[in-house]
GUROPA-262838 format. One record per residue (C-alpha): x, y, z; residue in one letter; chain; residue number from 0. Coordinates in steps of 0.05 Angstrom, whole numbers. Each point is the difference from the previous one (the first is absolute). Layout:
# residues N
<r <X Y Z> "a" "A" NUM>
...
END
This chain:
# residues 609
<r <221 1339 -2115> "m" "A" 0>
<r <-21 -67 29> "k" "A" 1>
<r <-5 28 71> "y" "A" 2>
<r <-44 58 -24> "v" "A" 3>
<r <-47 -48 -35> "l" "A" 4>
<r <-8 -41 64> "i" "A" 5>
<r <-15 62 43> "i" "A" 6>
<r <-50 27 -50> "i" "A" 7>
<r <-36 -65 -4> "l" "A" 8>
<r <-4 -4 75> "s" "A" 9>
<r <-24 71 8> "l" "A" 10>
<r <-51 -8 -56> "s" "A" 11>
<r <-26 -61 35> "g" "A" 12>
<r <-6 39 65> "l" "A" 13>
<r <-36 56 -36> "a" "A" 14>
<r <-52 -49 -25> "r" "A" 15>
<r <-6 -30 69> "s" "A" 16>
<r <-11 68 32> "w" "A" 17>
<r <-55 13 -51> "a" "A" 18>
<r <-35 -64 22> "q" "A" 19>
<r <-32 -14 67> "a" "A" 20>
<r <58 -30 40> "v" "A" 21>
<r <-19 -60 42> "d" "A" 22>
<r <35 -60 32> "t" "A" 23>
<r <-13 -44 -61> "i" "A" 24>
<r <37 48 -45> "y" "A" 25>
<r <59 3 49> "l" "A" 26>
<r <5 -76 1> "k" "A" 27>
<r <-2 -3 -76> "r" "A" 28>
<r <54 54 -5> "l" "A" 29>
<r <42 -40 50> "y" "A" 30>
<r <-9 -65 -39> "d" "A" 31>
<r <22 33 -66> "r" "A" 32>
<r <61 32 33> "t" "A" 33>
<r <23 -65 31> "v" "A" 34>
<r <6 -30 -70> "d" "A" 35>
<r <43 58 -25> "f" "A" 36>
<r <72 -18 -21> "s" "A" 37>
<r <64 41 9> "e" "A" 38>
<r <-16 45 -60> "d" "A" 39>
<r <-56 32 42> "k" "A" 40>
<r <40 5 64> "l" "A" 41>
<r <-20 72 18> "d" "A" 42>
<r <-74 -19 -4> "s" "A" 43>
<r <7 -42 62> "f" "A" 44>
<r <14 60 45> "l" "A" 45>
<r <-51 46 -34> "v" "A" 46>
<r <-56 -51 6> "n" "A" 47>
<r <21 -19 71> "a" "A" 48>
<r <-6 73 22> "t" "A" 49>
<r <-67 8 -34> "y" "A" 50>
<r <-29 -64 30> "i" "A" 51>
<r <23 19 71> "e" "A" 52>
<r <-29 70 -5> "k" "A" 53>
<r <-67 -22 -28> "q" "A" 54>
<r <-5 -59 48> "a" "A" 55>
<r <9 47 59> "e" "A" 56>
<r <-57 45 -23> "s" "A" 57>
<r <-44 -61 -12> "l" "A" 58>
<r <20 -31 67> "h" "A" 59>
<r <22 -61 -40> "f" "A" 60>
<r <47 -36 49> "a" "A" 61>
<r <34 -47 -50> "p" "A" 62>
<r <21 60 -42> "g" "A" 63>
<r <62 10 44> "k" "A" 64>
<r <19 -73 -11> "i" "A" 65>
<r <-8 6 -75> "l" "A" 66>
<r <43 63 -2> "g" "A" 67>
<r <55 -33 42> "l" "A" 68>
<r <3 -60 -46> "r" "A" 69>
<r <6 44 -62> "l" "A" 70>
<r <57 39 33> "r" "A" 71>
<r <34 -65 18> "g" "A" 72>
<r <-6 -25 -72> "l" "A" 73>
<r <30 66 -25> "h" "A" 74>
<r <59 -7 48> "s" "A" 75>
<r <10 -73 -19> "d" "A" 76>
<r <1 15 -75> "l" "A" 77>
<r <47 58 14> "s" "A" 78>
<r <49 -46 37> "g" "A" 79>
<r <-11 34 67> "n" "A" 80>
<r <-13 -63 39> "y" "A" 81>
<r <7 30 71> "d" "A" 82>
<r <-57 48 -15> "e" "A" 83>
<r <-40 -54 -36> "a" "A" 84>
<r <1 -46 60> "i" "A" 85>
<r <-18 57 46> "r" "A" 86>
<r <-63 17 -41> "y" "A" 87>
<r <-20 -73 -7> "q" "A" 88>
<r <8 -15 75> "l" "A" 89>
<r <-41 62 17> "a" "A" 90>
<r <-55 -23 -48> "g" "A" 91>
<r <3 -71 28> "l" "A" 92>
<r <-11 26 71> "k" "A" 93>
<r <-60 43 -20> "l" "A" 94>
<r <-30 -59 -39> "a" "A" 95>
<r <7 -47 59> "r" "A" 96>
<r <-26 51 50> "d" "A" 97>
<r <-60 14 -45> "g" "A" 98>
<r <-13 -73 -17> "g" "A" 99>
<r <9 10 -75> "y" "A" 100>
<r <26 -69 -20> "a" "A" 101>
<r <5 15 -75> "e" "A" 102>
<r <46 59 12> "y" "A" 103>
<r <40 -41 51> "e" "A" 104>
<r <12 -52 -54> "i" "A" 105>
<r <23 54 -49> "s" "A" 106>
<r <48 31 50> "a" "A" 107>
<r <30 -69 17> "l" "A" 108>
<r <8 -16 -74> "s" "A" 109>
<r <35 67 -13> "d" "A" 110>
<r <47 -12 60> "l" "A" 111>
<r <18 -69 -26> "a" "A" 112>
<r <17 28 -68> "i" "A" 113>
<r <46 53 31> "i" "A" 114>
<r <36 -52 44> "y" "A" 115>
<r <11 -41 -63> "t" "A" 116>
<r <29 60 -36> "e" "A" 117>
<r <48 17 57> "i" "A" 118>
<r <24 -72 1> "k" "A" 119>
<r <-33 -23 64> "q" "A" 120>
<r <-38 -61 -26> "p" "A" 121>
<r <-10 -33 67> "e" "A" 122>
<r <-38 60 26> "k" "A" 123>
<r <-39 3 -65> "a" "A" 124>
<r <-20 -73 8> "k" "A" 125>
<r <-27 12 70> "q" "A" 126>
<r <-42 59 -23> "v" "A" 127>
<r <-26 -38 -61> "y" "A" 128>
<r <-21 -58 45> "l" "A" 129>
<r <-38 48 45> "e" "A" 130>
<r <-32 31 -61> "c" "A" 131>
<r <-20 -68 -28> "l" "A" 132>
<r <-33 -20 66> "k" "A" 133>
<r <-43 63 -2> "l" "A" 134>
<r <-21 -11 -73> "t" "A" 135>
<r <-19 -73 14> "e" "A" 136>
<r <-40 22 60> "k" "A" 137>
<r <-38 51 -44> "r" "A" 138>
<r <-9 -51 -56> "g" "A" 139>
<r <16 47 -58> "e" "A" 140>
<r <22 -46 -56> "i" "A" 141>
<r <40 51 -40> "a" "A" 142>
<r <38 22 62> "s" "A" 143>
<r <13 -72 20> "i" "A" 144>
<r <28 -16 -69> "i" "A" 145>
<r <46 61 4> "s" "A" 146>
<r <22 -21 70> "g" "A" 147>
<r <20 -70 -24> "y" "A" 148>
<r <37 30 -60> "s" "A" 149>
<r <38 48 46> "n" "A" 150>
<r <19 -58 47> "m" "A" 151>
<r <27 -37 -61> "g" "A" 152>
<r <42 60 -19> "a" "A" 153>
<r <29 11 70> "i" "A" 154>
<r <16 -74 10> "y" "A" 155>
<r <37 1 -66> "n" "A" 156>
<r <42 59 25> "i" "A" 157>
<r <15 -41 62> "l" "A" 158>
<r <25 -57 -45> "n" "A" 159>
<r <-57 -46 22> "r" "A" 160>
<r <-24 -16 -70> "t" "A" 161>
<r <-42 -61 19> "d" "A" 162>
<r <-42 42 47> "s" "A" 163>
<r <-3 55 -52> "a" "A" 164>
<r <-28 -48 -53> "l" "A" 165>
<r <-51 -27 50> "h" "A" 166>
<r <-30 69 12> "y" "A" 167>
<r <2 19 -74> "l" "A" 168>
<r <-35 -65 -21> "i" "A" 169>
<r <-55 14 51> "v" "A" 170>
<r <-6 71 -26> "a" "A" 171>
<r <-5 -24 -73> "r" "A" 172>
<r <-52 -53 19> "s" "A" 173>
<r <-43 51 36> "m" "A" 174>
<r <7 49 -57> "s" "A" 175>
<r <-24 -52 -51> "d" "A" 176>
<r <-56 -24 46> "k" "A" 177>
<r <-29 69 15> "y" "A" 178>
<r <17 31 -69> "k" "A" 179>
<r <46 52 32> "q" "A" 180>
<r <42 14 -62> "t" "A" 181>
<r <27 66 25> "k" "A" 182>
<r <47 -35 48> "a" "A" 183>
<r <29 -46 -53> "l" "A" 184>
<r <52 52 -21> "s" "A" 185>
<r <30 0 71> "f" "A" 186>
<r <-4 -76 5> "i" "A" 187>
<r <35 -11 -67> "y" "A" 188>
<r <55 50 18> "n" "A" 189>
<r <13 -30 69> "n" "A" 190>
<r <-2 -72 -27> "t" "A" 191>
<r <51 20 -53> "g" "A" 192>
<r <45 28 54> "n" "A" 193>
<r <-3 -65 39> "v" "A" 194>
<r <21 -42 -60> "y" "A" 195>
<r <55 51 -15> "f" "A" 196>
<r <28 -9 70> "k" "A" 197>
<r <-3 -75 -10> "r" "A" 198>
<r <41 10 -64> "k" "A" 199>
<r <-57 -27 -44> "e" "A" 200>
<r <8 58 -47> "f" "A" 201>
<r <-43 -27 -57> "e" "A" 202>
<r <-60 -8 47> "k" "A" 203>
<r <13 68 30> "a" "A" 204>
<r <2 33 -70> "l" "A" 205>
<r <-66 -33 -18> "g" "A" 206>
<r <-35 31 60> "y" "A" 207>
<r <31 69 -12> "f" "A" 208>
<r <-22 -1 -73> "q" "A" 209>
<r <-71 -22 20> "m" "A" 210>
<r <0 59 48> "n" "A" 211>
<r <23 48 -55> "m" "A" 212>
<r <-54 -25 -48> "s" "A" 213>
<r <-52 20 52> "r" "A" 214>
<r <30 70 -1> "h" "A" 215>
<r <-4 8 -75> "s" "A" 216>
<r <-61 44 3> "d" "A" 217>
<r <0 60 47> "g" "A" 218>
<r <63 -18 37> "a" "A" 219>
<r <30 52 46> "t" "A" 220>
<r <75 18 -4> "p" "A" 221>
<r <9 -31 68> "a" "A" 222>
<r <-30 -67 -22> "d" "A" 223>
<r <42 0 -63> "l" "A" 224>
<r <63 16 40> "w" "A" 225>
<r <-9 -63 42> "i" "A" 226>
<r <-12 -43 -63> "d" "A" 227>
<r <61 27 -36> "y" "A" 228>
<r <45 -8 61> "l" "A" 229>
<r <-21 -72 14> "n" "A" 230>
<r <2 -23 -73> "i" "A" 231>
<r <67 33 -11> "g" "A" 232>
<r <29 -36 61> "d" "A" 233>
<r <-25 -67 -27> "c" "A" 234>
<r <32 12 -68> "f" "A" 235>
<r <66 16 35> "i" "A" 236>
<r <-2 -67 37> "e" "A" 237>
<r <-20 -36 -64> "l" "A" 238>
<r <59 35 -36> "k" "A" 239>
<r <-45 31 -53> "q" "A" 240>
<r <35 66 6> "y" "A" 241>
<r <-32 37 -59> "d" "A" 242>
<r <-68 -8 31> "s" "A" 243>
<r <30 15 69> "a" "A" 244>
<r <28 67 -26> "v" "A" 245>
<r <-68 19 -29> "y" "A" 246>
<r <-39 -12 64> "y" "A" 247>
<r <51 26 51> "t" "A" 248>
<r <9 65 -38> "e" "A" 249>
<r <-76 5 -5> "g" "A" 250>
<r <-7 -8 75> "s" "A" 251>
<r <51 56 11> "l" "A" 252>
<r <-38 47 -47> "r" "A" 253>
<r <-65 -14 36> "l" "A" 254>
<r <31 12 70> "s" "A" 255>
<r <26 67 -23> "m" "A" 256>
<r <-68 17 -29> "q" "A" 257>
<r <-32 -17 67> "l" "A" 258>
<r <54 40 37> "e" "A" 259>
<r <4 -57 52> "s" "A" 260>
<r <68 -5 33> "k" "A" 261>
<r <-13 -70 26> "s" "A" 262>
<r <-21 -25 -69> "k" "A" 263>
<r <59 36 -32> "e" "A" 264>
<r <47 -33 50> "a" "A" 265>
<r <-27 -70 -17> "d" "A" 266>
<r <8 14 -75> "s" "A" 267>
<r <72 22 9> "y" "A" 268>
<r <15 -63 41> "s" "A" 269>
<r <-28 -43 -57> "l" "A" 270>
<r <39 39 -52> "m" "A" 271>
<r <64 -11 40> "a" "A" 272>
<r <-15 -75 2> "k" "A" 273>
<r <-13 -2 -75> "l" "A" 274>
<r <64 35 -21> "y" "A" 275>
<r <41 -40 49> "e" "A" 276>
<r <-25 -64 -34> "r" "A" 277>
<r <16 31 -68> "l" "A" 278>
<r <71 13 24> "g" "A" 279>
<r <-7 76 -7> "q" "A" 280>
<r <26 13 70> "y" "A" 281>
<r <9 75 -7> "k" "A" 282>
<r <-74 9 -16> "k" "A" 283>
<r <-18 -50 54> "a" "A" 284>
<r <40 40 51> "y" "A" 285>
<r <-33 66 -20> "q" "A" 286>
<r <-70 -29 8> "f" "A" 287>
<r <20 -34 66> "q" "A" 288>
<r <25 67 26> "k" "A" 289>
<r <-65 35 -20> "q" "A" 290>
<r <-40 -55 34> "w" "A" 291>
<r <41 5 64> "y" "A" 292>
<r <-8 75 4> "q" "A" 293>
<r <-76 -5 -6> "l" "A" 294>
<r <-8 -63 44> "d" "A" 295>
<r <41 26 59> "t" "A" 296>
<r <-35 67 -5> "a" "A" 297>
<r <-68 -34 5> "l" "A" 298>
<r <15 -45 59> "v" "A" 299>
<r <56 12 50> "n" "A" 300>
<r <16 -19 71> "e" "A" 301>
<r <-28 64 30> "e" "A" 302>
<r <-64 -9 -39> "s" "A" 303>
<r <-9 -71 25> "n" "A" 304>
<r <14 22 71> "r" "A" 305>
<r <-53 55 -4> "n" "A" 306>
<r <-50 -49 -30> "i" "A" 307>
<r <13 -50 56> "a" "A" 308>
<r <-9 53 53> "e" "A" 309>
<r <-67 22 -30> "m" "A" 310>
<r <-25 -71 -4> "q" "A" 311>
<r <22 -13 72> "e" "A" 312>
<r <-36 62 25> "r" "A" 313>
<r <-63 -21 -35> "y" "A" 314>
<r <0 -72 22> "h" "A" 315>
<r <22 12 72> "s" "A" 316>
<r <-71 17 23> "s" "A" 317>
<r <-29 -63 -32> "e" "A" 318>
<r <54 -52 8> "r" "A" 319>
<r <-17 -22 71> "d" "A" 320>
<r <-74 -7 -15> "k" "A" 321>
<r <14 -39 -65> "q" "A" 322>
<r <50 -45 35> "n" "A" 323>
<r <-49 -16 56> "r" "A" 324>
<r <-56 -14 -50> "l" "A" 325>
<r <46 -42 -43> "l" "A" 326>
<r <26 -41 59> "m" "A" 327>
<r <-71 -11 25> "a" "A" 328>
<r <-23 -22 -69> "t" "A" 329>
<r <59 -47 -8> "v" "A" 330>
<r <-10 -30 68> "q" "A" 331>
<r <-74 -9 -12> "q" "A" 332>
<r <13 -35 -66> "e" "A" 333>
<r <51 -46 31> "k" "A" 334>
<r <-47 -20 56> "l" "A" 335>
<r <-58 -10 -47> "r" "A" 336>
<r <39 -44 -48> "s" "A" 337>
<r <29 -44 55> "r" "A" 338>
<r <-54 -1 53> "y" "A" 339>
<r <-46 -53 -28> "l" "A" 340>
<r <54 -47 -26> "s" "A" 341>
<r <43 0 62> "y" "A" 342>
<r <-49 11 57> "m" "A" 343>
<r <-16 -73 14> "m" "A" 344>
<r <71 -23 -12> "l" "A" 345>
<r <27 53 47> "a" "A" 346>
<r <-50 -19 54> "a" "A" 347>
<r <19 -74 -4> "v" "A" 348>
<r <75 16 -1> "v" "A" 349>
<r <-7 47 59> "i" "A" 350>
<r <-41 -51 39> "g" "A" 351>
<r <53 -54 -12> "i" "A" 352>
<r <56 47 18> "l" "A" 353>
<r <-34 23 64> "i" "A" 354>
<r <-14 -72 20> "g" "A" 355>
<r <72 -20 -15> "t" "A" 356>
<r <29 60 37> "f" "A" 357>
<r <-44 -14 61> "l" "A" 358>
<r <21 -73 1> "l" "A" 359>
<r <74 18 -8> "i" "A" 360>
<r <-7 54 53> "y" "A" 361>
<r <-32 -47 50> "r" "A" 362>
<r <54 -53 -12> "r" "A" 363>
<r <55 51 4> "s" "A" 364>
<r <-28 30 63> "n" "A" 365>
<r <-6 -69 32> "r" "A" 366>
<r <72 -17 -19> "k" "A" 367>
<r <24 67 25> "l" "A" 368>
<r <-32 -10 67> "k" "A" 369>
<r <30 -70 5> "e" "A" 370>
<r <69 27 -20> "t" "A" 371>
<r <-5 57 51> "n" "A" 372>
<r <-18 -49 54> "q" "A" 373>
<r <61 -43 -17> "v" "A" 374>
<r <44 62 -2> "i" "A" 375>
<r <-26 24 68> "n" "A" 376>
<r <13 -68 31> "r" "A" 377>
<r <70 -2 -29> "q" "A" 378>
<r <12 71 24> "k" "A" 379>
<r <-21 -18 70> "e" "A" 380>
<r <46 -61 -1> "k" "A" 381>
<r <58 41 -25> "l" "A" 382>
<r <-11 53 53> "l" "A" 383>
<r <-1 -53 54> "a" "A" 384>
<r <63 -33 -28> "l" "A" 385>
<r <35 67 -5> "n" "A" 386>
<r <-16 18 71> "q" "A" 387>
<r <24 -69 22> "e" "A" 388>
<r <64 9 -40> "k" "A" 389>
<r <13 69 30> "n" "A" 390>
<r <-13 -26 69> "s" "A" 391>
<r <47 -59 -11> "l" "A" 392>
<r <54 45 -28> "l" "A" 393>
<r <-6 46 59> "s" "A" 394>
<r <7 -58 48> "i" "A" 395>
<r <57 -32 -39> "v" "A" 396>
<r <37 66 -8> "s" "A" 397>
<r <-7 17 73> "h" "A" 398>
<r <22 -70 22> "d" "A" 399>
<r <59 0 -48> "l" "A" 400>
<r <24 68 24> "s" "A" 401>
<r <6 -26 72> "t" "A" 402>
<r <57 -50 -15> "p" "A" 403>
<r <37 54 -39> "f" "A" 404>
<r <-5 47 59> "a" "A" 405>
<r <27 -54 47> "s" "A" 406>
<r <58 -14 -47> "i" "A" 407>
<r <19 74 1> "q" "A" 408>
<r <-4 3 76> "m" "A" 409>
<r <43 -62 11> "w" "A" 410>
<r <49 25 -52> "s" "A" 411>
<r <11 63 40> "q" "A" 412>
<r <13 -41 62> "l" "A" 413>
<r <50 -44 -36> "l" "A" 414>
<r <43 59 -25> "e" "A" 415>
<r <39 0 65> "r" "A" 416>
<r <64 -39 7> "d" "A" 417>
<r <0 -26 -72> "l" "A" 418>
<r <58 -6 -49> "a" "A" 419>
<r <3 42 -63> "a" "A" 420>
<r <-24 -55 -46> "n" "A" 421>
<r <-56 -17 47> "q" "A" 422>
<r <-22 73 2> "l" "A" 423>
<r <-2 0 -76> "t" "A" 424>
<r <-44 -61 -1> "a" "A" 425>
<r <-45 31 53> "l" "A" 426>
<r <-6 64 -40> "s" "A" 427>
<r <-23 -40 -60> "n" "A" 428>
<r <-52 -35 43> "i" "A" 429>
<r <-26 68 24> "k" "A" 430>
<r <-4 28 -71> "d" "A" 431>
<r <-38 -61 -23> "s" "A" 432>
<r <-49 6 58> "a" "A" 433>
<r <-12 74 -15> "l" "A" 434>
<r <-12 -14 -73> "s" "A" 435>
<r <-48 -56 15> "g" "A" 436>
<r <-39 44 49> "e" "A" 437>
<r <-4 57 -51> "r" "A" 438>
<r <-25 -48 -53> "l" "A" 439>
<r <-54 -28 46> "i" "A" 440>
<r <-23 70 18> "r" "A" 441>
<r <-1 21 -73> "h" "A" 442>
<r <-42 -60 -20> "i" "A" 443>
<r <-47 13 57> "l" "A" 444>
<r <-8 73 -20> "e" "A" 445>
<r <-13 -14 -74> "i" "A" 446>
<r <-49 -57 9> "e" "A" 447>
<r <-36 33 57> "k" "A" 448>
<r <-8 70 -28> "k" "A" 449>
<r <-5 -15 -75> "g" "A" 450>
<r <10 65 -38> "t" "A" 451>
<r <-4 42 62> "g" "A" 452>
<r <-68 29 21> "k" "A" 453>
<r <-72 -14 -15> "d" "A" 454>
<r <-14 74 -14> "q" "A" 455>
<r <46 54 -28> "l" "A" 456>
<r <14 62 42> "e" "A" 457>
<r <6 53 -54> "l" "A" 458>
<r <34 67 14> "e" "A" 459>
<r <33 53 -43> "e" "A" 460>
<r <75 -1 7> "i" "A" 461>
<r <58 41 -27> "n" "A" 462>
<r <29 -55 -43> "l" "A" 463>
<r <69 32 -6> "g" "A" 464>
<r <9 11 75> "a" "A" 465>
<r <-26 -70 13> "f" "A" 466>
<r <51 -33 -46> "l" "A" 467>
<r <56 42 28> "e" "A" 468>
<r <-18 -25 70> "h" "A" 469>
<r <0 -73 -24> "v" "A" 470>
<r <69 10 -32> "c" "A" 471>
<r <27 30 65> "n" "A" 472>
<r <-24 -60 40> "s" "A" 473>
<r <38 -48 -45> "q" "A" 474>
<r <65 40 -5> "r" "A" 475>
<r <31 -29 63> "k" "A" 476>
<r <-8 -71 -26> "i" "A" 477>
<r <28 22 -67> "a" "A" 478>
<r <60 35 32> "q" "A" 479>
<r <20 -66 32> "a" "A" 480>
<r <13 -26 -70> "k" "A" 481>
<r <29 67 -25> "e" "A" 482>
<r <-61 9 -45> "i" "A" 483>
<r <-27 69 -15> "s" "A" 484>
<r <-76 11 1> "v" "A" 485>
<r <-22 60 -42> "e" "A" 486>
<r <-67 32 -14> "f" "A" 487>
<r <-23 45 -56> "q" "A" 488>
<r <-68 25 -24> "k" "A" 489>
<r <-33 44 -52> "d" "A" 490>
<r <-5 74 20> "p" "A" 491>
<r <-58 22 44> "g" "A" 492>
<r <-42 -30 55> "e" "A" 493>
<r <-36 -66 -16> "h" "A" 494>
<r <-59 -23 42> "y" "A" 495>
<r <-32 -69 -2> "l" "A" 496>
<r <-62 -29 33> "l" "A" 497>
<r <22 -69 24> "t" "A" 498>
<r <9 -47 60> "d" "A" 499>
<r <66 24 30> "q" "A" 500>
<r <13 -65 39> "e" "A" 501>
<r <-7 -45 -62> "l" "A" 502>
<r <43 47 -42> "l" "A" 503>
<r <53 -1 55> "r" "A" 504>
<r <3 -76 -1> "r" "A" 505>
<r <6 1 -77> "i" "A" 506>
<r <58 49 1> "m" "A" 507>
<r <35 -35 59> "d" "A" 508>
<r <-2 -66 -38> "n" "A" 509>
<r <25 29 -66> "l" "A" 510>
<r <55 42 33> "l" "A" 511>
<r <25 -55 46> "s" "A" 512>
<r <3 -48 -60> "n" "A" 513>
<r <40 51 -40> "a" "A" 514>
<r <49 8 57> "i" "A" 515>
<r <3 -75 13> "k" "A" 516>
<r <19 -17 -72> "f" "A" 517>
<r <46 60 -13> "s" "A" 518>
<r <75 -6 4> "a" "A" 519>
<r <40 46 47> "p" "A" 520>
<r <18 70 -25> "s" "A" 521>
<r <-61 3 -47> "t" "A" 522>
<r <-61 46 -1> "t" "A" 523>
<r <-74 -15 10> "v" "A" 524>
<r <-44 55 -32> "l" "A" 525>
<r <-72 13 19> "v" "A" 526>
<r <-35 47 -50> "s" "A" 527>
<r <-70 31 -3> "l" "A" 528>
<r <-30 20 -68> "s" "A" 529>
<r <-67 36 -7> "a" "A" 530>
<r <-47 -12 -59> "f" "A" 531>
<r <-69 30 -15> "p" "A" 532>
<r <-36 -63 24> "d" "A" 533>
<r <50 -35 45> "a" "A" 534>
<r <65 1 41> "f" "A" 535>
<r <57 -48 -14> "e" "A" 536>
<r <49 -20 56> "i" "A" 537>
<r <63 -35 -25> "a" "A" 538>
<r <52 -36 42> "v" "A" 539>
<r <64 -12 -40> "t" "A" 540>
<r <60 -41 24> "d" "A" 541>
<r <68 -18 -29> "e" "A" 542>
<r <-5 -73 19> "g" "A" 543>
<r <11 -63 -41> "p" "A" 544>
<r <-67 8 -37> "g" "A" 545>
<r <-53 -53 -9> "i" "A" 546>
<r <-1 -52 -56> "s" "A" 547>
<r <-62 -11 -43> "e" "A" 548>
<r <-10 -69 32> "e" "A" 549>
<r <0 31 70> "d" "A" 550>
<r <-47 56 -22> "q" "A" 551>
<r <-55 -50 -15> "s" "A" 552>
<r <-5 -21 74> "r" "A" 553>
<r <22 66 30> "l" "A" 554>
<r <-67 20 31> "f" "A" 555>
<r <-21 -70 23> "t" "A" 556>
<r <-3 -19 73> "k" "A" 557>
<r <64 -33 26> "y" "A" 558>
<r <32 8 -68> "g" "A" 559>
<r <76 -4 3> "t" "A" 560>
<r <48 30 -50> "l" "A" 561>
<r <68 -21 -27> "s" "A" 562>
<r <30 66 26> "s" "A" 563>
<r <18 2 73> "r" "A" 564>
<r <5 59 49> "p" "A" 565>
<r <70 32 -3> "t" "A" 566>
<r <10 4 76> "g" "A" 567>
<r <-24 -70 17> "g" "A" 568>
<r <-69 26 22> "e" "A" 569>
<r <-57 -49 7> "y" "A" 570>
<r <-55 1 -52> "s" "A" 571>
<r <-68 -35 8> "t" "A" 572>
<r <-26 13 -71> "g" "A" 573>
<r <-62 33 28> "l" "A" 574>
<r <16 74 -7> "g" "A" 575>
<r <-18 12 -73> "l" "A" 576>
<r <-64 -42 5> "s" "A" 577>
<r <-20 45 58> "i" "A" 578>
<r <16 62 -43> "v" "A" 579>
<r <-43 -24 -58> "k" "A" 580>
<r <-60 -15 45> "r" "A" 581>
<r <5 66 37> "l" "A" 582>
<r <7 40 -65> "v" "A" 583>
<r <-61 -35 -28> "s" "A" 584>
<r <-39 19 62> "e" "A" 585>
<r <19 73 -13> "l" "A" 586>
<r <-27 -8 -72> "n" "A" 587>
<r <70 7 -29> "g" "A" 588>
<r <50 -41 -39> "s" "A" 589>
<r <72 -22 9> "v" "A" 590>
<r <49 -16 -56> "s" "A" 591>
<r <73 -19 -8> "l" "A" 592>
<r <54 21 -49> "t" "A" 593>
<r <65 -38 9> "s" "A" 594>
<r <65 -10 -38> "v" "A" 595>
<r <44 -57 28> "p" "A" 596>
<r <67 27 23> "g" "A" 597>
<r <-25 73 0> "v" "A" 598>
<r <-57 4 50> "g" "A" 599>
<r <-76 0 10> "s" "A" 600>
<r <-55 52 4> "t" "A" 601>
<r <-66 -14 35> "f" "A" 602>
<r <-55 50 -19> "t" "A" 603>
<r <-64 10 39> "v" "A" 604>
<r <-55 39 -36> "r" "A" 605>
<r <-56 29 42> "l" "A" 606>
<r <-59 38 -30> "a" "A" 607>
<r <-17 69 27> "h" "A" 608>
END
């Protein structure tokens, strides 16, 4: 019967309006009356929205479409269809902005903020309320500004920022008193009571809720009374005055059912569950909690939130870049304006001092650098001259020293005739010493004269496997004399390397001859080639006596001698491995050693592709 009464009233109102001369003033008045309708006149929203849109089109009244969209959004909101409500309000907001209708833009933003609050997205609601408040302050409408401050107080309370909430509500109350805007006091009292409730100051909260209810004593709507009963009932629960709590909470539930509002009914069931849980009547509490859950999850669910977010993103995508640019420009301008006057002179002085200091330091540094470079160049020239003199002297000395050794060998050969056995033995020792001395002199001359080898590398691409096989073959005869086996193995495939073949040959000859020299008879020397994505590794492994940790520290130094001696009595100058390290460095590679005393040693040369 209640629905029929609402429809009849609406239709009778339309009949009277059709009998009158319809104009834009009438449409605005009808819109204003409809906005104030509560849930008990829910169907009137759609009927009046359709009528306003139709008449506005015939009157060419552009805002009529915006008014109709807002009424449809309010209908969807009160019906709990939040996806549709946001869609209508966003559409109305766009038309209001495009047409420059600031008052309707404010209304659409306010409605959107309320919806975001209802669907438990308070952070979004706060952003929209702030935008709405800026517009109302710009327009200077006192009533709207007071409402904006009251709304900000409510949303900060939901966000648990009660100090900020009280600040906004105090400003709203002050403005309301100053400008005699008593209509807004009801909202201010209610929101202030909610803040004190959250701060657990329940007596203060109850006082504000009762003041609010006293304002509703004459001509109160069921929706207003529902809020009063719900809040007062909650306070009495916390104050443990359960008789009063039962009266008000049951009253709120009756009013929510009368209004046929699912959201209000859900809030009433939640409070009833809290009350009976405090009373220890857990079965009743569970029943009310279950009814609240069914309604609350039906009103707002994950899919609904996702749809709402998508609609909001589609709407704001066209304006976000422009707003961001304007905001950044405004922020930057404000920063520059606030700092410019206070820091301009100081910055100029500081910059001047810094520039002068930097110039002075630069000039001094540049002068010192020139002086240092001159000293370095002079020292370099002296070192070059000394090095040339040293090399020249070594060449002369080595050449002159080799002559006596050659004479000793020649006379030794002449003396071999007609000598006794013991004399021949002594003569043989003399010849061997002369040969060793001559080899040592030539070796020293070669190292000191040539350094690492050549001034410029001669790079060529070689088949690394074939090259190493050739090196092994050239050393096998020497190894066979000591009954040592030289073996070569490599990873499958052909491996090519861009390198200086002569330097690589000298590296391998030194490593392989050392391995043979320090290996015992009837052992094996293994040369292996391993290919990696970024390098090749060539390993020479022997089964010699190994190298102690003490010897390893001086292994690659020039003329370094080791405690281990060659197994066949061969002569060792201590230069071979120092030559290897220098040549490997010239090829941009590295050489390393792994050795176990009594087991053997492995020298590994790593060359990048």
